C-alpha positions as CSV (number, residue, x, y, z in Angstrom):
1,X,36.3,63.1,281.2
2,X,34.6,61.9,278.1
3,X,34.5,58.1,277.6
4,X,35.5,56.3,274.5
5,X,36.1,58.7,271.6
6,X,35.6,57.3,268.1
7,X,38.2,58.9,265.7
8,X,37.3,57.0,262.5
9,X,39.0,54.3,260.4
10,X,39.2,52.0,263.4
11,X,40.9,54.4,265.7
12,X,39.7,55.4,269.1
13,X,40.8,57.2,272.2
14,X,39.7,56.5,275.8
15,X,40.7,57.8,279.3
16,X,43.4,55.7,280.9
17,X,45.1,55.9,284.4
18,X,48.3,57.7,284.9
19,X,50.1,54.5,285.5
20,X,48.9,53.1,282.2
21,X,50.1,56.3,280.4
22,X,53.6,56.0,281.9
23,X,53.8,52.2,281.1
24,X,53.0,53.1,277.4
25,X,55.7,55.8,277.4
26,X,58.3,53.4,278.7
27,X,57.3,50.8,276.0
28,X,56.8,53.2,273.0
29,X,58.5,56.6,273.3
30,X,61.8,55.1,271.8
31,X,59.9,54.3,268.6
32,X,58.0,57.6,268.6
33,X,60.6,60.1,269.6
34,X,63.8,58.2,268.8
35,X,64.8,60.5,265.9
36,X,64.7,63.8,268.1
37,X,67.8,65.2,269.6
38,X,67.7,65.7,273.4
39,X,70.3,66.6,275.9
40,X,70.9,63.7,278.5
41,X,71.1,65.1,282.0
42,X,71.4,61.7,283.6
43,X,69.5,60.6,286.7
44,X,67.3,63.2,288.3
45,X,68.8,64.9,291.4
46,X,65.4,66.1,292.8
47,X,62.0,64.7,293.0
48,X,59.5,66.0,290.5
49,X,57.0,68.5,291.8
50,X,53.3,67.4,292.3
51,X,51.3,67.3,289.1
52,X,48.0,68.5,290.2
53,X,44.9,67.3,288.2
54,X,45.9,65.0,285.3
55,X,44.3,64.1,282.1
56,X,45.4,61.0,280.2
57,X,44.1,59.4,277.0
58,X,45.3,56.3,275.3
59,X,45.1,56.0,271.5
60,X,44.1,52.7,270.0
61,X,43.8,51.0,266.6
62,X,41.5,48.2,267.4
63,X,43.0,46.7,270.5
64,X,46.6,47.8,269.7
65,X,47.9,50.7,271.8
66,X,49.4,53.2,269.4
67,X,49.8,56.4,271.4
68,X,48.7,58.8,274.0
69,X,47.9,62.4,275.1
70,X,48.9,63.5,278.6
71,X,48.0,66.9,280.2
72,X,48.1,68.2,283.8
73,X,47.2,71.2,285.8
74,X,49.9,74.0,285.5
75,X,48.3,76.7,287.8
76,X,45.1,77.9,289.0
77,X,43.7,78.7,285.6
78,X,46.0,76.8,283.1
79,X,46.3,73.2,282.0
80,X,49.4,72.1,280.2
81,X,49.3,69.6,277.4
82,X,52.7,68.0,278.3
83,X,53.0,64.9,275.9
84,X,51.4,63.5,272.9
85,X,52.7,60.7,270.9
86,X,51.6,58.4,267.9
87,X,53.7,55.5,266.7
88,X,55.2,56.2,263.2
89,X,53.1,53.7,261.3
90,X,50.0,55.6,262.4
91,X,51.1,59.1,261.9
92,X,49.7,61.2,259.0
93,X,46.1,59.9,259.7
94,X,44.8,63.2,261.2
95,X,44.5,61.6,264.6
96,X,45.9,64.6,266.4
97,X,43.4,66.9,264.7
98,X,40.5,64.7,265.5
99,X,41.3,64.1,269.1
100,X,42.1,67.8,269.9
101,X,38.5,69.2,270.0
102,X,37.6,66.4,272.5
103,X,40.6,67.2,274.7
104,X,39.8,71.0,274.7
105,X,36.1,70.3,275.5
106,X,37.3,68.4,278.6
107,X,39.5,71.2,279.8
108,X,36.6,73.7,279.2
109,X,34.3,71.5,281.2
110,X,36.8,71.2,284.0
111,X,36.9,75.1,284.3
112,X,40.3,76.0,282.9
113,X,40.8,79.4,281.2
114,X,44.1,78.7,279.4
115,X,45.7,75.8,277.6
116,X,49.4,75.8,276.9
117,X,51.8,73.5,275.2
118,X,55.4,73.5,273.7
119,X,56.6,71.9,270.5
120,X,59.8,71.8,268.4
121,X,59.7,75.0,266.5
122,X,59.9,73.2,263.1
123,X,57.4,70.5,264.0
124,X,54.8,71.6,261.5
125,X,52.9,68.4,261.8
126,X,51.8,69.5,265.3
127,X,51.9,73.3,265.0
128,X,49.4,73.5,262.2
129,X,46.5,71.7,263.8
130,X,47.2,73.6,267.1
131,X,47.1,77.0,265.4
132,X,44.0,76.0,263.3
133,X,42.3,74.9,266.7
134,X,42.8,78.5,268.0
135,X,46.2,78.3,269.8
136,X,48.5,81.3,269.1
137,X,52.2,81.5,269.2
138,X,53.4,83.1,272.5
139,X,57.1,82.6,272.5
140,X,60.2,80.6,271.8
141,X,62.6,79.1,274.2
142,X,65.8,77.1,273.9
143,X,65.9,74.1,276.4
144,X,67.5,70.7,276.6
145,X,65.5,69.4,273.6
146,X,66.3,72.3,271.2
147,X,64.1,75.3,270.1
148,X,60.6,75.1,271.4
149,X,57.5,77.2,270.2
150,X,55.2,78.1,273.1
151,X,51.5,77.9,272.3
152,X,48.6,79.3,274.3
153,X,44.8,78.7,273.7
154,X,42.4,81.0,275.5
155,X,39.1,79.6,276.4
156,X,38.1,83.2,277.4
157,X,37.1,85.4,274.4
158,X,38.3,88.7,275.9
159,X,41.7,87.4,276.6
160,X,41.9,86.0,273.1
161,X,41.4,89.4,271.8
162,X,44.0,90.8,274.3
163,X,46.6,88.4,272.9
164,X,46.0,90.0,269.4
165,X,46.3,93.5,271.0
166,X,49.5,92.6,272.7
167,X,51.1,91.4,269.4
168,X,49.9,94.5,267.5
169,X,47.6,92.5,265.3
170,X,44.3,94.2,266.4
171,X,43.1,97.3,268.0
172,X,41.8,97.0,271.6
173,X,38.0,96.6,271.6
174,X,35.2,96.1,274.2
175,X,35.8,93.9,277.1
176,X,39.4,93.2,276.1
177,X,40.1,97.0,276.2
178,X,38.5,97.4,279.6
179,X,40.5,94.6,281.1
180,X,43.7,95.9,279.5
181,X,42.9,99.4,280.9
182,X,43.0,101.2,277.7
183,X,40.5,103.2,275.6
184,X,38.6,101.1,272.9
185,X,39.4,102.2,269.4
186,X,37.0,102.7,266.4
187,X,36.3,99.5,264.4
188,X,38.6,99.8,261.3
189,X,36.3,97.4,259.3
190,X,33.5,100.0,259.4
191,X,35.2,102.2,256.8
192,X,34.3,102.1,253.2
193,X,36.6,100.3,251.0
194,X,37.6,102.2,247.9
195,X,37.1,100.5,244.5
196,X,40.4,100.5,242.6
197,X,40.5,99.2,239.0
198,X,43.3,97.1,237.9
199,X,45.8,99.5,236.2
200,X,46.0,99.4,232.4
201,X,48.6,97.4,230.6
202,X,49.3,94.8,233.3
203,X,48.6,91.8,231.2
204,X,46.4,88.8,231.6
205,X,48.3,87.6,234.7
206,X,48.5,84.1,236.4
207,X,45.3,82.2,237.2
208,X,44.5,81.9,241.0
209,X,41.1,80.2,240.4
210,X,37.6,81.3,241.0
211,X,38.0,84.5,238.8
212,X,41.1,85.7,240.6
213,X,44.5,86.6,238.8
214,X,47.9,87.5,240.0
215,X,49.8,90.2,238.0
216,X,53.5,91.2,238.3
217,X,53.6,95.0,238.0
218,X,56.2,97.8,238.3
219,X,57.0,98.9,241.8
220,X,55.5,102.3,241.3
221,X,52.3,100.8,240.1
222,X,52.0,98.7,243.2
223,X,52.9,101.6,245.5
224,X,50.1,103.8,244.0
225,X,47.6,101.0,244.7
226,X,49.0,100.3,248.1
227,X,48.8,104.0,249.2
228,X,45.1,104.0,248.2
229,X,44.1,100.8,249.9
230,X,46.4,100.3,252.9
231,X,44.0,101.6,255.4
232,X,41.3,99.3,254.2
233,X,43.5,96.2,254.4
234,X,44.9,96.3,257.9
235,X,43.5,96.4,261.4
236,X,46.9,96.2,263.0
237,X,48.6,98.9,265.3
238,X,52.1,100.1,264.3
239,X,54.2,102.7,266.1
240,X,53.7,106.0,264.6
241,X,57.1,107.8,264.0
242,X,57.1,111.6,264.8
243,X,58.9,112.4,261.5
244,X,59.8,110.8,258.1
245,X,62.9,108.8,257.9
246,X,66.0,110.8,257.4
247,X,67.6,108.2,255.0
248,X,66.5,107.0,251.6
249,X,65.0,103.6,251.2
250,X,67.7,101.2,249.9
251,X,67.4,100.5,246.2
252,X,67.1,96.7,246.3
253,X,65.6,94.3,243.7
254,X,61.9,94.0,244.2
255,X,58.9,91.9,243.0
256,X,55.5,93.6,243.1
257,X,52.3,91.9,242.4
258,X,48.6,92.8,242.2
259,X,45.7,90.4,242.9
260,X,42.6,91.2,240.7
261,X,39.0,90.0,240.6
262,X,36.5,91.2,238.0
263,X,38.8,93.9,236.9
264,X,39.4,95.4,240.3
265,X,42.3,95.1,242.7
266,X,41.6,92.6,245.5
267,X,45.0,92.5,247.1
268,X,48.8,92.6,246.6
269,X,52.2,91.1,247.4
270,X,55.6,92.7,247.6
271,X,59.0,90.9,248.0
272,X,62.5,92.3,248.0
273,X,66.2,91.2,248.4
274,X,67.1,90.8,252.0
275,X,70.7,89.7,251.6
276,X,73.0,87.9,249.0
277,X,71.0,84.6,249.1
278,X,67.6,85.7,250.9
279,X,64.4,87.2,249.6
280,X,62.0,88.9,252.1
281,X,58.3,88.7,251.6
282,X,57.5,92.3,252.8
283,X,53.8,92.7,252.5
284,X,50.8,90.6,251.4
285,X,47.1,91.7,252.0
286,X,43.7,91.1,250.7
287,X,40.7,93.5,251.0
288,X,38.1,92.2,253.5
289,X,35.5,90.8,251.1
290,X,38.3,88.6,249.5
291,X,39.5,86.9,252.7
292,X,38.8,83.3,253.7
293,X,38.8,82.1,250.1
294,X,42.2,80.3,250.1
295,X,43.9,83.1,248.0
296,X,47.1,83.1,250.2
297,X,47.5,79.3,249.9
298,X,47.2,79.6,246.1
299,X,49.4,82.7,245.7
300,X,52.3,81.3,247.8
301,X,53.6,78.7,245.2
302,X,53.6,81.1,242.4
303,X,55.5,83.8,244.4
304,X,58.0,81.1,245.7
305,X,58.7,79.7,242.2
306,X,59.3,83.4,241.0
307,X,61.9,83.9,243.9
308,X,63.5,80.5,243.3
309,X,63.9,81.3,239.6
310,X,65.4,84.7,240.7
311,X,68.4,82.7,242.4
312,X,67.4,83.0,245.9
313,X,68.2,80.1,248.4
314,X,66.0,81.3,251.3
315,X,62.8,83.3,251.6
316,X,62.2,85.2,254.8
317,X,58.9,86.8,256.2
318,X,57.6,88.4,259.3
319,X,54.1,88.2,260.7
320,X,52.2,89.1,263.9
321,X,52.8,86.2,266.2
322,X,49.0,85.8,266.7
323,X,48.1,86.0,263.0
324,X,47.5,82.3,262.5
325,X,45.5,82.9,259.3
326,X,48.8,83.6,257.6
327,X,51.0,81.4,259.7
328,X,49.1,78.2,258.9
329,X,49.4,78.4,255.1
330,X,53.0,79.5,255.4
331,X,53.9,76.5,257.7
332,X,51.9,74.1,255.4
333,X,53.9,75.5,252.4
334,X,57.2,74.5,254.1
335,X,58.2,77.7,256.0
336,X,59.7,77.1,259.5
337,X,59.4,79.3,262.6
338,X,62.9,80.7,263.1
339,X,62.5,83.5,265.7
340,X,60.5,86.2,267.3
341,X,61.2,89.9,267.1
342,X,59.6,93.1,268.3
343,X,59.6,96.0,265.8
344,X,57.5,99.0,264.9
345,X,54.7,96.8,263.9
346,X,54.5,94.6,267.0
347,X,55.6,91.1,268.2
348,X,56.4,89.3,264.9
349,X,57.1,85.6,264.1
350,X,60.1,85.2,261.8
351,X,59.5,82.5,259.2
352,X,62.1,81.1,256.7
353,X,61.6,78.8,253.7
354,X,64.5,77.0,252.2
355,X,64.9,75.9,248.5
356,X,67.9,73.9,249.7
357,X,67.0,70.4,251.1
358,X,70.1,70.2,253.2
359,X,69.2,73.6,254.8
360,X,65.8,72.4,255.5
361,X,67.3,69.5,257.5
362,X,69.5,72.0,259.2
363,X,66.5,73.9,260.6
364,X,65.1,70.7,261.9
365,X,68.5,69.8,263.5
366,X,68.7,73.2,265.2
367,X,65.2,72.9,266.7
368,X,66.1,69.4,268.0
369,X,63.3,67.7,265.8
370,X,65.9,65.5,264.2
371,X,69.4,64.3,264.9
372,X,72.3,65.5,262.8
373,X,73.2,62.9,260.2
374,X,74.4,62.6,256.6
375,X,75.2,65.9,254.8
376,X,73.8,68.3,257.3
377,X,75.9,66.7,260.0
378,X,79.1,67.1,257.8
379,X,78.3,70.7,257.1
380,X,77.9,71.3,260.8
381,X,80.9,69.3,261.7
382,X,78.9,67.0,264.0
383,X,79.5,63.7,262.3
């Protein structure tokens, strides 16, 4: 394991013995995790199984012990990040983000292929740096602590692509296709992207910065543009129905937007009503040359404000479970992971945003991230 790791601003991490980690847990875990909601089984009835190889780091501010990271071998190719904690007074400093690359380098050097971890499904403070580091959402489970999101990082490039294939986010290519035993598909990004001018009469739009604008347009205008550009915007793999739907599309209130750059369409967004208090963000996409420029992050608050003004309490969206490029800005904007579902598009993460502060607390209570108290406890009859 790497020796002392400088984390900046007087913070450092260093390897510690397992006994030192356990002592730190006994002294500090009440301060770090005291607000979470865990079922108390009582004394253990069976001895714990052997841990295998262990990795322990202590976190320090000067000489003060302020946290830890503990991982252990899970199986012949997997290491499990079992426990990370930082004292409340030192949270929000980016320590987890700065420590994570060093921890992952240690696992890589030790010969592991997969890194797994579980976190409360609404614990955005941990989920975001994990997803940005390359972990992908692989499942949800209910356990004694609440609702957990299961994350996996592959240190093997072919398996990383296979995760996207499994979720339906990407076509099978190269080595991943060979190992999955399927035929490799043609690269969708090789196709020529049509140039579509912004339709006449859409107005000046809202400023997204860097020459980009966002325009509210009639649904028919959006649909005409979407039909021309859909194939250029997506590399995902959806189920192909053998016939058109027999029933008409429900006539629900919709909000359609086009993103423009230098007079041409660069992307779009469509929302519609889901139920009496919920809006559904159906579809957002940017053409390849306009990705990676922070457009989604800048578009989100404008769309959310439009939906809030429309009277909605909640906003729902579905995304491929391995599409972290969308999940990260959504989580940072305040969305919470609320489920997984399999539909015609693949394995989809269900996200929910609440304009209601008490419902935001409710989602954290359901995941076990915080204890029921105050107004949310009253509404759940858990006072």
